[in-house]
C-alpha positions in Angstrom: 19.1 16.8 18.1 21.1 14.8 15.6 19.8 11.7 13.9 21.6 8.3 14.4 23.2 6.8 11.4 23.7 3.2 12.6 22.7 0.8 15.4 25.1 -2.1 16.1 26.7 -1.3 12.7 23.4 -1.7 10.9 22.5 1.4 8.8 19.4 3.2 10.0 17.6 2.8 6.7 17.9 -1.0 7.1 16.6 -1.2 10.7 13.1 -2.7 11.2 13.3 -3.0 15.0 15.5 -2.2 18.0 15.1 -4.5 21.0 11.9 -5.8 19.5 10.3 -2.3 19.1 9.4 -1.2 15.6 11.6 1.6 14.4 8.5 3.8 13.7 7.6 3.7 17.4 11.1 4.9 18.5 11.4 8.6 19.0 15.1 8.6 20.0 17.7 6.5 21.6 20.0 8.0 24.3 19.0 11.5 23.1 19.7 10.9 19.4 16.6 11.0 17.2 15.4 8.2 14.9 15.8 9.3 11.3 13.1 8.7 8.8 14.2 6.3 6.1 14.0 8.2 2.8 13.6 6.3 -0.4 16.3 5.7 -3.0 14.2 3.8 -5.5 10.5 3.8 -6.5 8.9 1.0 -8.4 5.5 0.8 -10.1 3.7 -2.2 -11.5 1.1 -2.3 -14.3 -1.3 -4.5 -16.3 0.3 -6.9 -18.8 3.4 -7.5 -16.6 4.7 -4.0 -16.8 7.3 -2.7 -14.4 8.7 0.9 -14.0 11.5 2.2 -11.9 12.8 5.7 -11.0 15.5 6.9 -8.7 14.1 8.9 -5.8 16.5 11.7 -6.8 14.5 12.1 -10.1 10.9 11.0 -10.1 10.7 12.5 -13.7 12.9 9.9 -15.1 11.2 6.4 -15.3 12.5 3.3 -17.1 9.8 0.8 -18.1 9.9 -2.8 -19.2 7.7 -5.9 -19.5 8.6 -8.8 -17.1 9.5 -12.0 -18.9 6.9 -14.7 -18.9 4.0 -12.6 -17.6 2.0 -12.3 -20.9 -1.2 -10.4 -20.5 -1.4 -11.0 -16.7 -1.7 -7.9 -14.6 0.5 -7.0 -11.6 -1.9 -5.9 -8.8 0.5 -4.8 -5.9 4.1 -4.3 -5.5 5.7 -4.0 -2.0 9.1 -3.6 -0.4 10.5 -5.6 2.5 13.3 -8.1 3.4 14.0 -11.6 2.4 15.1 -14.6 4.5 18.7 -13.4 4.7 17.6 -9.9 5.8 18.4 -8.3 2.5 16.1 -5.9 0.7 13.6 -7.5 -1.7 10.6 -6.5 -3.7 7.5 -8.7 -3.9 4.8 -8.3 -6.7 1.6 -10.2 -6.7 -0.6 -10.7 -9.8 -3.3 -12.5 -11.7 -1.1 -14.9 -13.6 -2.3 -18.5 -13.6 0.9 -20.0 -12.3 3.1 -17.3 -11.0 1.0 -15.2 -8.7 3.9 -14.3 -6.4 7.2 -13.0 -7.9 10.2 -11.3 -6.3 13.2 -9.2 -7.3 16.3 -7.9 -5.4 16.8 -5.3 -8.2 13.8 -4.2 -10.1 16.1 -2.0 -12.3 17.6 -5.1 -13.8 15.0 -5.3 -16.6 12.9 -8.1 -18.1 14.5 -10.9 -16.2 14.5 -9.1 -12.9 11.6 -11.1 -11.5 11.6 -14.7 -10.3 8.7 -16.9 -9.4 8.1 -17.7 -5.7 5.7 -20.3 -4.4 2.4 -20.0 -6.3 -0.8 -20.3 -4.2 -3.0 -21.0 -7.2 -5.3 -18.0 -6.6 -5.1 -14.4 -8.0 -3.5 -12.2 -5.4 -4.5 -8.6 -4.7 -2.4 -7.3 -1.9 0.9 -8.0 -0.2 2.8 -6.4 2.6 5.9 -7.0 4.8 6.4 -6.3 8.5 8.3 -7.8 11.4 10.0 -10.4 9.1 6.7 -11.7 7.9 5.1 -11.4 4.4 1.4 -11.7 4.0 -0.6 -11.7 0.8 -4.4 -11.7 0.2 -6.5 -12.4 -2.8 -9.5 -13.8 -4.5 -12.0 -16.2 -2.8 -11.0 -14.7 0.5 -7.6 -16.4 0.5 -4.6 -15.4 2.6 -1.0 -16.8 2.4 1.9 -16.1 4.8 5.7 -16.5 4.5 8.1 -16.4 7.4 11.2 -17.2 5.5 11.6 -14.3 3.1 8.5 -13.9 0.9 10.6 -14.1 -2.2 13.7 -16.1 -1.3 14.8 -17.7 1.9 18.2 -17.4 3.7 19.7 -20.0 1.3 18.5 -18.1 -1.8 15.8 -20.6 -2.7 12.2 -19.6 -3.3 10.4 -18.8 0.0 7.6 -20.9 1.3 4.0 -19.5 1.4 1.5 -21.3 3.6 -2.2 -20.7 3.5 -3.7 -19.2 6.6 -6.9 -20.9 7.6 -9.6 -18.2 7.9 -12.6 -20.5 7.7 -13.5 -20.0 11.4 -13.6 -16.2 11.3 -16.9 -14.6 12.3 -18.7 -13.5 9.2 -15.8 -14.3 6.9 -16.9 -15.3 3.3 -15.3 -16.1 -0.1 -15.5 -12.4 -1.3 -12.0 -11.3 -2.4 -9.7 -9.5 0.0 -8.2 -6.4 -1.6 -5.5 -5.3 0.9 -3.4 -6.2 3.9 -1.6 -3.8 6.2 0.6 -4.0 9.3 2.0 -1.6 12.0 5.4 -3.2 11.7 5.2 -4.6 15.2 3.4 -7.8 14.6 -0.1 -6.5 14.3 -2.0 -6.9 11.0 -5.3 -5.9 9.6 -7.7 -6.6 6.6 -11.3 -5.9 5.9 -14.2 -7.6 4.1 -17.6 -6.0 3.5 -18.0 -3.9 6.8 -16.0 -6.2 9.0 -12.4 -5.4 10.2 -10.2 -8.4 11.1 -7.1 -8.2 13.3 -4.1 -10.3 14.1 -1.6 -9.6 16.9 0.8 -12.4 16.2 2.2 -11.7 12.7 -0.8 -12.8 10.7 -0.8 -16.3 12.0 -4.2 -16.2 13.7 -7.1 -13.7 13.2 -10.2 -12.5 15.0 -13.0 -10.1 14.2 -12.2 -6.7 15.6 -15.4 -5.0 14.7 -18.3 -5.0 12.2 -18.8 -1.3 11.5 -22.4 -2.1 10.4 -23.4 -3.8 13.6 -21.5 -2.2 16.6 -19.5 0.9 17.4 -20.1 3.6 14.8 -23.2 2.7 13.0 -23.3 3.0 9.2 -26.0 2.3 6.7 -26.2 -1.0 4.9 -24.5 -1.4 1.5 -21.1 -0.1 2.6 -18.0 -2.2 1.8 -14.5 -1.7 3.1 -12.1 -0.9 0.2 -8.8 0.3 1.6 -7.0 0.8 4.9 -3.7 2.1 6.3 -1.8 2.8 9.5 0.1 5.9 10.8 0.7 7.8 14.0 -0.6 4.9 16.1 -3.9 4.9 14.3 -5.6 2.3 12.1 -7.7 4.0 9.4 -10.3 2.3 7.1 -12.3 3.6 4.2 -15.7 2.2 3.2 -18.0 3.2 0.3 -21.2 2.6 -1.5 -22.7 4.3 -4.5 -22.7 8.0 -3.8 -21.4 7.8 -0.3 -18.0 7.3 1.6 -17.0 6.9 5.2 -13.7 6.8 7.1 -13.1 5.5 10.6 -10.1 5.4 12.8 -9.0 3.6 16.0 -6.0 3.3 18.2 -7.1 -0.1 19.4 -8.9 -2.0 16.6 -10.8 -4.1 19.2 -12.0 -0.9 21.0 -13.6 2.3 20.0 -13.7 3.3 16.3 -14.4 7.0 15.6 -15.9 8.5 12.5 -13.6 11.0 10.6 -14.5 14.7 10.3 -14.3 17.2 7.5 -13.1 20.6 8.8 -14.3 19.4 12.2 -17.8 18.4 11.1 -18.9 14.8 11.1 -18.7 13.2 7.7 -22.4 12.3 7.7 -23.7 15.7 9.2 -26.3 17.3 7.0 -24.6 20.7 7.6 -21.9 19.6 5.1 -24.6 19.6 2.3 -22.9 16.7 0.6 -22.8 13.2 1.9 -19.6 12.7 -0.2 -17.7 15.7 1.2 -15.1 13.6 2.9 -13.7 11.8 -0.2 -15.2 10.9 -3.5 -16.9 7.5 -3.3 -14.9 6.0 -6.2 -11.6 6.0 -4.2 -9.5 2.9 -4.6 -6.4 3.1 -2.4 -4.9 5.4 0.4 -1.4 5.6 1.9 0.0 7.2 5.0 3.3 8.5 6.3 4.4 10.5 9.3 0.8 11.3 10.3 -0.4 12.3 6.9 -3.0 10.3 5.0 -4.1 10.7 1.5 -6.7 8.9 -0.5 -7.1 9.2 -4.2 -10.3 8.9 -6.4 -10.3 9.8 -10.2 -8.6 13.2 -10.5 -9.4 14.1 -6.8 -7.8 13.5 -3.5 -8.6 14.0 0.1 -5.9 14.6 2.8 -5.6 14.4 6.6 -2.5 15.6 8.5 -3.6 14.2 11.8 -3.6 10.5 11.2 -7.0 10.3 9.5 -9.0 12.3 12.1 -9.9 15.3 10.1 -9.9 15.7 6.3 -9.8 18.2 3.5 -11.1 17.4 0.1 -9.3 18.8 -3.0 -11.5 18.4 -6.1 -9.5 17.9 -9.3 -6.3 18.2 -7.3 -4.5 15.5 -9.5 -3.4 16.4 -13.0 -5.1 13.3 -14.4 -8.1 11.1 -13.6 -8.4 7.3 -12.9 -5.9 7.3 -10.0 -5.3 3.7 -9.0 -2.7 3.8 -6.2 -0.6 6.1 -4.0 2.5 5.7 -1.9 4.9 7.9 0.2 8.4 7.6 1.5 7.6 9.4 4.7 9.8 12.3 3.7 7.1 14.4 2.1 7.3 12.8 -1.3 4.2 11.1 -2.8 3.5 9.3 -6.0 0.2 8.5 -7.6 -0.2 6.1 -10.6 -3.2 6.3 -13.0 -4.6 4.6 -16.0 -2.8 5.1 -19.4 0.7 5.4 -18.0 0.1 8.6 -16.0 2.2 9.4 -13.0 1.6 12.3 -10.5 4.2 13.5 -8.0 4.1 15.6 -4.9 7.2 16.9 -3.1 5.3 19.0 -0.5 3.8 16.2 1.6 0.8 15.8 -0.6 -0.5 19.5 -0.6 0.0 19.7 -4.4 0.5 17.2 -7.2 2.1 17.7 -10.7 2.5 15.4 -13.6 5.9 13.8 -13.9 7.7 15.3 -16.9 9.8 12.4 -18.1 9.4 11.4 -21.8 9.1 7.8 -22.6 8.7 7.8 -26.4 11.1 10.4 -27.6 8.5 12.9 -28.2 6.4 15.2 -26.0 4.2 12.5 -24.4 5.0 12.1 -20.7 3.1 8.9 -20.1 4.8 5.7 -19.2 5.7 3.8 -22.3 6.4 0.1 -22.4 8.0 -1.9 -25.2 5.2 -2.7 -27.7 3.7 -6.0 -26.7 0.3 -7.5 -26.0 -2.1 -4.5 -25.7 0.2 -1.9 -27.2 2.7 0.2 -25.2 0.4 2.1 -22.8 -0.5 0.4 -19.6 -2.9 1.1 -16.8 -0.6 1.5 -13.7 -1.8 -0.6 -10.9 0.5 -0.1 -7.9 3.5 1.9 -6.7 5.9 1.6 -3.8 9.1 3.1 -2.4 12.1 1.2 -0.9 11.2 2.1 2.7 10.1 -0.2 5.4 6.4 0.5 6.3 5.0 2.1 8.2 6.9 5.4 7.7 
């Protein structure tokens, strides 16, 4: 069955919805299958305002620069979506004191590629786009939302970000929020401690979906939710405490949450002989695409090919340690970013990873090298994304 190339003269790669149905939920139209939107560009963000880009055709050839006016502030997350005119835009959030949200229509343009958007006044940790809405979360439990483009509105002016009032949420506190995700169909999720919060109206209003330490799948005290993702109709959350990790998944966040398994065995089953057999408890981020979920921790990764239900752990499966973030284009390509400018790439849907081979300093060192500035020319790489509309 052939893939469609356009719908109403809009290229398939630029389609977010058809008749108000998210593209990811459309199997075919009139017998013509929905194509996965492969990436053409990958972008990474680092400490001290560093940005790196690579064409999807060659993930061994990265170009790096330091964004103007960022100083020693660290980018924490970079994401891809659309602006108020419906054109592609990248949004990066960071720890700068007066430019916490920045945007770029072309990250390859160099040091002046990024422009300040509305500044919330708090350090931002996570940002995402879906269903023509941008949402960012950060320190002190803050959340901001933009419905006019995130970076720039339809007139090309900086977009407006409005704080979402979360003060009435059950159990909500001022602990920072690390990450925000969406299914691309108006539903959003974030976590705090062991609580999962859910929105069904584009992030405008929120409610407590479940406290994993109080109802549903019981877990011990001391766990905290660190990362979450969505694929294959399932929401997947990862919690950890010292020496232990847990993953749960749900089709309906307000319904039943089920604990993940390792080779078919419950993750807390003594038969595993190791309470950390699911994923190493130092994991930071996970990503998902086309039903595959991967979470990274140090030089290790764990992988599920059935939307987070069952997992396989691969010890020392990454060529380097200190993995900080992971992303996929939904076409079997995955990129992991590490400390000290290291990048790992998989082209077999996350089964194996290899070090990128591009040379940044004219010698034999394959680490990302930035122009010498504050802190020298090596950076801890904080985030990575591809120019595909999530979820993939």
